[in-house]
C-alpha positions as CSV (number, residue, x, y, z in Angstrom):
1,X,15.0,-45.6,-0.1
2,X,13.0,-46.4,2.9
3,X,9.0,-48.9,2.5
4,X,7.7,-45.4,4.2
5,X,8.9,-43.3,2.0
6,X,7.6,-45.0,-0.8
7,X,3.9,-45.8,0.9
8,X,4.1,-41.8,1.3
9,X,4.9,-40.9,-2.0
10,X,1.9,-43.1,-3.2
11,X,-0.3,-42.1,-0.8
12,X,0.2,-38.5,-0.5
13,X,-2.8,-36.1,-1.9
14,X,-1.0,-34.3,-5.4
15,X,-1.8,-32.0,-8.3
16,X,-0.5,-32.7,-11.4
17,X,0.1,-29.7,-13.8
18,X,1.6,-31.1,-16.7
19,X,-0.2,-33.3,-18.6
20,X,-0.8,-34.3,-22.4
21,X,-3.7,-35.8,-22.6
22,X,-3.1,-37.0,-25.9
23,X,0.2,-38.6,-24.7
24,X,-1.8,-40.1,-21.9
25,X,-3.2,-42.9,-25.0
26,X,-2.1,-46.2,-24.1
27,X,-1.2,-48.5,-27.1
28,X,-4.3,-50.7,-26.0
29,X,-6.3,-47.8,-26.1
30,X,-4.8,-47.0,-29.5
31,X,-6.0,-50.1,-31.0
32,X,-9.1,-50.4,-29.1
33,X,-10.2,-46.9,-30.9
34,X,-8.4,-47.9,-34.4
35,X,-11.2,-50.7,-34.4
36,X,-14.0,-48.8,-33.5
37,X,-13.3,-46.1,-35.8
38,X,-12.0,-48.7,-38.6
39,X,-8.9,-46.6,-38.8
40,X,-5.4,-48.2,-39.9
41,X,-2.6,-47.8,-38.2
42,X,1.4,-49.0,-39.3
43,X,1.4,-51.1,-36.3
44,X,0.7,-55.4,-36.3
45,X,0.0,-55.0,-32.7
46,X,-0.1,-53.7,-29.0
47,X,3.3,-55.2,-28.2
48,X,4.4,-53.6,-31.5
49,X,3.8,-50.0,-30.9
50,X,4.6,-50.1,-27.7
51,X,8.3,-51.2,-29.1
52,X,8.2,-47.9,-31.5
53,X,8.0,-46.1,-28.3
54,X,11.6,-45.7,-28.5
55,X,12.8,-41.9,-28.5
56,X,16.0,-40.1,-28.9
57,X,14.8,-36.3,-28.8
58,X,11.4,-34.2,-28.6
59,X,10.9,-34.8,-32.6
60,X,11.6,-38.3,-33.1
61,X,8.3,-38.8,-29.8
62,X,6.2,-36.0,-31.3
63,X,6.3,-38.1,-34.6
64,X,4.8,-40.8,-33.4
65,X,2.5,-38.7,-30.9
66,X,0.8,-37.5,-34.1
67,X,0.2,-40.8,-35.4
68,X,-1.0,-42.3,-32.6
69,X,-3.9,-39.7,-32.0
70,X,-5.1,-40.3,-35.2
71,X,-7.5,-42.8,-33.8
72,X,-9.1,-40.1,-32.3
73,X,-12.5,-38.9,-34.3
74,X,-15.5,-38.8,-32.1
75,X,-16.6,-37.2,-28.9
76,X,-16.4,-40.5,-27.1
77,X,-13.1,-41.2,-28.1
78,X,-11.9,-38.0,-26.7
79,X,-13.9,-38.5,-23.4
80,X,-12.5,-42.3,-22.9
81,X,-9.0,-41.2,-23.4
82,X,-9.3,-38.8,-20.7
83,X,-11.5,-41.3,-18.7
84,X,-8.6,-43.7,-18.6
85,X,-5.9,-40.8,-17.8
86,X,-8.5,-39.5,-14.8
87,X,-9.0,-43.2,-13.3
88,X,-5.4,-43.9,-13.1
89,X,-4.7,-40.5,-11.5
90,X,-7.6,-41.4,-8.8
91,X,-5.0,-44.5,-8.0
92,X,-1.9,-42.1,-7.7
93,X,-4.0,-39.8,-5.3
94,X,-3.9,-36.7,-8.3
95,X,-6.8,-34.5,-6.4
96,X,-6.3,-32.0,-9.0
97,X,-5.4,-32.3,-12.7
98,X,-4.9,-29.2,-15.3
99,X,-4.6,-30.9,-18.3
100,X,-3.5,-29.8,-21.9
101,X,-5.1,-30.9,-24.8
102,X,-3.5,-29.9,-28.7
103,X,-7.1,-29.2,-30.9
104,X,-5.2,-28.3,-33.7
105,X,-3.6,-32.0,-33.7
106,X,-7.4,-32.8,-34.4
107,X,-8.9,-30.1,-36.4
108,X,-6.5,-30.3,-39.1
109,X,-7.6,-34.0,-39.7
110,X,-11.2,-33.0,-39.8
111,X,-12.4,-33.5,-36.1
112,X,-14.4,-30.6,-35.2
113,X,-12.9,-27.7,-32.0
114,X,-16.8,-28.5,-30.4
115,X,-16.1,-32.8,-30.6
116,X,-12.4,-32.3,-28.9
117,X,-13.6,-29.6,-25.9
118,X,-17.1,-31.8,-24.8
119,X,-15.7,-34.9,-25.1
120,X,-12.8,-34.0,-22.6
121,X,-15.0,-31.0,-20.4
122,X,-17.6,-34.2,-20.3
123,X,-14.7,-36.7,-18.6
124,X,-13.4,-33.8,-16.2
125,X,-17.5,-33.0,-15.2
126,X,-17.8,-36.5,-14.3
127,X,-14.2,-36.9,-12.8
128,X,-15.5,-34.4,-9.8
129,X,-18.6,-36.6,-8.9
130,X,-17.3,-39.5,-9.3
131,X,-13.4,-39.8,-7.9
132,X,-13.6,-36.5,-6.4
133,X,-10.4,-34.9,-9.0
134,X,-10.9,-31.0,-9.9
135,X,-10.5,-31.6,-13.4
136,X,-10.0,-28.2,-15.7
137,X,-8.9,-28.2,-19.8
138,X,-5.8,-26.2,-20.7
139,X,-5.5,-25.6,-24.4
140,X,-2.2,-25.2,-25.9
141,X,-1.1,-23.5,-29.2
142,X,1.3,-25.7,-31.6
143,X,4.6,-24.2,-31.4
144,X,5.8,-25.6,-35.1
145,X,2.5,-24.0,-36.9
146,X,2.0,-20.6,-37.0
147,X,0.9,-17.9,-35.1
148,X,-2.2,-17.1,-37.6
149,X,-2.9,-20.5,-37.8
150,X,-3.0,-20.4,-33.2
151,X,-5.6,-17.5,-34.1
152,X,-7.9,-19.7,-35.9
153,X,-7.8,-21.7,-33.3
154,X,-8.5,-19.7,-30.2
155,X,-11.5,-18.2,-32.9
156,X,-12.7,-21.9,-33.0
157,X,-12.5,-22.3,-29.3
158,X,-13.6,-19.2,-27.8
159,X,-17.3,-20.3,-27.8
160,X,-16.5,-22.8,-25.2
161,X,-14.6,-20.6,-23.5
162,X,-16.5,-21.6,-19.9
163,X,-15.0,-25.3,-20.6
164,X,-11.0,-24.6,-20.4
165,X,-9.5,-22.3,-17.9
166,X,-6.2,-21.4,-19.9
167,X,-3.8,-21.8,-23.3
168,X,-0.5,-23.0,-23.2
169,X,2.1,-23.3,-26.1
170,X,4.3,-27.2,-26.9
171,X,5.4,-29.2,-29.6
172,X,9.1,-29.0,-30.9
173,X,10.8,-25.8,-28.6
174,X,13.7,-25.5,-30.6
175,X,13.2,-23.1,-33.5
176,X,10.3,-21.4,-32.3
177,X,10.7,-19.2,-29.6
178,X,7.9,-17.9,-27.1
179,X,7.7,-14.5,-29.0
180,X,6.4,-15.8,-32.3
181,X,3.2,-16.0,-30.2
182,X,3.4,-13.1,-28.5
183,X,-0.2,-11.5,-30.1
184,X,-1.9,-14.3,-29.8
185,X,-0.7,-14.9,-25.5
186,X,-1.7,-11.3,-25.4
187,X,-5.3,-11.4,-26.7
188,X,-5.8,-14.3,-24.7
189,X,-4.9,-12.8,-21.6
190,X,-7.8,-10.6,-22.9
191,X,-10.1,-13.0,-22.3
192,X,-8.9,-13.6,-18.8
193,X,-7.3,-17.0,-19.2
194,X,-4.4,-18.3,-17.7
195,X,-1.2,-18.5,-19.7
196,X,1.5,-21.4,-19.5
197,X,3.9,-21.8,-21.8
198,X,6.8,-25.1,-22.3
199,X,10.3,-23.0,-21.9
200,X,13.6,-24.5,-21.2
201,X,13.3,-27.9,-21.6
202,X,15.4,-28.5,-25.1
203,X,15.6,-24.5,-25.4
204,X,17.9,-22.3,-23.7
205,X,16.8,-19.8,-20.8
206,X,16.2,-17.4,-22.8
207,X,13.3,-18.8,-23.9
208,X,12.2,-18.7,-20.3
209,X,13.0,-15.2,-20.3
210,X,10.6,-14.4,-23.2
211,X,8.0,-16.7,-22.0
212,X,7.7,-14.5,-18.7
213,X,8.3,-11.2,-20.4
214,X,6.8,-11.3,-23.6
215,X,4.3,-13.9,-22.9
216,X,3.3,-13.0,-19.3
217,X,3.2,-16.6,-18.7
218,X,2.0,-17.5,-14.5
219,X,3.8,-21.0,-14.8
220,X,6.8,-22.2,-17.0
221,X,6.4,-26.3,-17.9
222,X,9.9,-27.9,-17.8
223,X,11.9,-25.2,-16.9
224,X,15.1,-27.1,-16.5
225,X,17.8,-25.1,-18.3
226,X,16.6,-22.4,-15.9
227,X,20.0,-23.4,-14.1
228,X,22.3,-22.3,-16.5
229,X,21.5,-18.8,-15.9
230,X,21.8,-17.3,-12.1
231,X,19.5,-14.2,-12.8
232,X,16.8,-16.5,-14.3
233,X,16.9,-18.6,-11.7
234,X,16.5,-15.2,-8.9
235,X,14.0,-14.1,-10.7
236,X,11.9,-17.6,-10.5
237,X,12.3,-17.7,-6.6
238,X,11.8,-14.3,-6.4
239,X,8.3,-14.6,-8.1
240,X,7.2,-17.8,-7.1
241,X,7.0,-18.9,-11.1
242,X,6.3,-22.4,-11.0
243,X,8.1,-24.5,-12.9
244,X,6.2,-27.8,-14.0
245,X,9.2,-30.5,-14.3
246,X,9.1,-34.0,-15.8
247,X,11.8,-36.4,-14.7
248,X,11.0,-39.5,-16.8
249,X,9.7,-37.7,-19.6
250,X,13.6,-35.7,-19.1
251,X,15.3,-39.0,-19.1
252,X,13.2,-40.3,-22.4
253,X,14.1,-37.8,-24.5
254,X,17.6,-37.7,-23.3
255,X,17.6,-34.2,-21.3
256,X,19.3,-36.0,-18.7
257,X,22.1,-39.0,-19.6
258,X,20.3,-40.7,-16.0
259,X,17.6,-39.7,-13.6
260,X,20.0,-39.6,-11.0
261,X,21.5,-36.3,-13.2
262,X,18.7,-34.9,-12.9
263,X,18.3,-31.4,-11.3
264,X,15.3,-31.6,-9.6
265,X,17.3,-30.9,-5.9
266,X,19.1,-28.4,-7.5
267,X,15.9,-26.5,-8.3
268,X,14.7,-27.3,-5.3
269,X,17.8,-26.0,-2.9
270,X,17.4,-23.0,-5.2
271,X,13.7,-21.9,-3.9
272,X,12.3,-22.6,-6.9
273,X,8.2,-23.6,-7.0
274,X,9.4,-26.9,-8.7
275,X,6.5,-29.6,-8.9
276,X,6.7,-32.8,-10.4
277,X,5.1,-34.0,-13.4
278,X,4.5,-37.2,-15.7
279,X,3.7,-35.2,-19.3
280,X,3.6,-37.5,-21.5
281,X,3.1,-40.7,-19.3
282,X,1.9,-43.5,-22.3
283,X,5.4,-42.9,-24.1
284,X,7.6,-42.1,-21.3
285,X,7.3,-44.8,-18.7
286,X,5.2,-43.6,-15.7
287,X,2.2,-41.2,-14.5
288,X,2.7,-39.2,-11.3
289,X,3.8,-42.1,-8.6
290,X,6.1,-43.5,-11.0
291,X,8.0,-40.0,-11.5
292,X,7.9,-39.5,-7.8
293,X,9.0,-43.4,-6.7
294,X,11.4,-43.5,-9.0
295,X,12.8,-39.7,-9.1
296,X,12.8,-40.1,-5.5
297,X,15.1,-43.4,-5.6
298,X,17.8,-42.0,-8.4
299,X,18.2,-39.1,-6.7
300,X,18.0,-39.4,-2.5
301,X,15.1,-36.8,-2.3
302,X,13.8,-36.6,1.1
303,X,9.9,-36.7,3.0
304,X,11.0,-32.7,3.1
305,X,11.4,-32.8,-0.6
306,X,8.0,-34.8,-0.9
307,X,6.2,-32.2,1.7
308,X,7.2,-29.0,-0.4
309,X,6.8,-31.1,-3.8
310,X,3.0,-31.3,-3.2
311,X,2.7,-28.3,-1.6
312,X,4.3,-26.8,-4.7
313,X,1.6,-28.3,-6.5
314,X,-1.3,-26.7,-4.7
315,X,0.3,-23.6,-5.0
316,X,1.5,-23.5,-8.4
317,X,-2.5,-24.9,-9.3
318,X,-5.0,-22.4,-10.7
319,X,-7.2,-23.3,-8.2
320,X,-8.9,-20.8,-5.6
321,X,-7.6,-20.1,-2.4
322,X,-10.3,-21.7,-0.8
323,X,-9.7,-24.9,-2.7
324,X,-5.9,-24.5,-2.2
325,X,-6.3,-24.3,1.7
326,X,-8.0,-27.6,1.4
327,X,-5.6,-29.2,-0.5
328,X,-3.0,-28.5,1.7
329,X,-5.2,-29.2,4.9
330,X,-5.3,-32.8,3.3
331,X,-1.6,-33.0,2.6
332,X,-1.2,-32.1,6.3
333,X,-3.8,-34.9,7.1
334,X,-1.7,-37.6,5.1
335,X,2.1,-36.8,6.7
336,X,0.5,-36.3,10.1
337,X,-1.5,-39.9,9.3
338,X,2.5,-40.7,9.1
339,X,4.1,-39.6,11.4
340,X,4.6,-35.8,10.8
C-alpha cells in the first residue's frame, strides 16, 4: 500500500457507528479505576491483563469484557472511559461517533442508570465543544438476558430519553435470535428511538432477516454472514441498509481466519452500504485508523473504496440531512487536498 493511501486513510474524516464504550476500556484505565474505587481485579499488572486478551470466540471475549467493566462505579468513571475513547477518535479524524453502551452490565452490579447515562452524556457534550466530534449514545440490550429484563432496562432509561438516540442488541448472538426482543423493540419504535441490532456476526443470515423484518431495525451491526444468502444481499443493497463491519474484531474472534480473507470488498462490490468500525478496540487490537490501514493492507482495497467507506459512514449515521451534507463536504475537501 502506498504512503499516500495510508496518509489519506488516516486523515480523511469518518464516522464510527459500531463502538462499545465498555470495549474501549484500556488495561491502564481499568487499573487506575480499580485503585481509585477499591475494586479487586484478578490480574497482577497491566501486562497480565493485556496478555489475557486472547480469545477463541465471542463468549470467551465477553467473559473478560464483563470482568473489566466491574471497575466502573461512579459517574466520573463513565465520563473518563468515554473521554479516553473520544480523544482517540479525535486523533483518528472521527467527526461523528454513535456510541453503544450496556447499562445492564452496570445496573446488575448496583450502579444506577442515572450514573451510567449522565457520565457518558457529559463526555459526549464536551466532545462537541472541545473536540469538534458529534457524539451520540445508543443503549444496547444484552441478548443473553430476557426480554423482560430489557423492558425493565428501558423503563429505567426513559427518564433520560433526551440523552440517547437509539437502542441496539448485543452480547452472545448464537441461540438468541432477534425475534426474542420483538415486543421491546416495538415499544422503542413507539418512543421514536432509532433501532439497530447485531446480526450475522457469528449467527446465520436468518438473524439478519428477522432483525430487519421483526425488529424493523434501520442498521445491521456486523452482518458479514449476509453474503451466504444472495436474496438477503439483494435486499440490503436495494434498501441501502447500512452494515457496521468490524474487521479487526472479526479477525480476533475468528469470524475470518485471516484479514486477507475478510469479505469487505465483496460487500462493497455487491453495492452494500458497508462501513468500517472498531467494535471493542481495547480488546481487538485497534481503533478506527488501525482498522482502516490494516484492512486495506491485507485486502488491497483502493482509494475509491476509502471514499465509499467514509461516505457510507455518514450516510449510515443518524445525523440529520444538513449534517450529512456537511460531513461529505469535509470528506470531499480531504480528498481534493490529496489529489482528488
